[in-house]
Phi, psi and omega in degrees: 000137175258148178233138179214135171265109190250128176223162177081030170230152180258328190224119179254013181313313182301321177294316177301319179297331180267013179063033171290148173273120185237129179236126176279139181223103180046048177082355174248190190221136163263120183251137171232140177202161183274161183307323183292352181253007182303311185292323176301317183294307181304315178302313180299315179299310184300322183283325188254346181291135178287151178302142179090005180241160169230163174220150178224157165225146186245131178196234176292334175226164177249119180247129181249131173237117178256133172244107181291169183300332178271009178088354179292140183251136172231131182240135178232141164259120187302138167209167180297332179292332181247006183301318178298317180294319178295313181301319180298317180293317178300316176299318179294314182293323181276348184051050173201161179262130179264144180294326176193165181301309184290327181290326178301320177290310182293334177291346175280116187298324180299318178287319179303313183281332185256299186287304184290324177295312182292314185270351181057034185275126176261000000 
């Protein structure tokens, strides 16, 4: 199962039409989906994410999609080699400093309750 905390989109109808599990959280969304829907999800995010936002999903791999203010897209599959670059971009987009890559994710209550709790990932 993949988990994503989605913000910066206006319409999630397409996800609902594809049977994604969607939970509204204070105007944002907690999304759950199976591995076979990863491409559908990434295409949705690239098409619908507002400029200046990023989204990630956590599963077998951690995938980050950044949509810059000019609409340019950068996609990363997390590895130790690109961890620092991803964390730097997250800090720039969020305009705050995160203590660490893993702490940034664990501080998100949706990930803490769903991904880290279920997978026991430290």
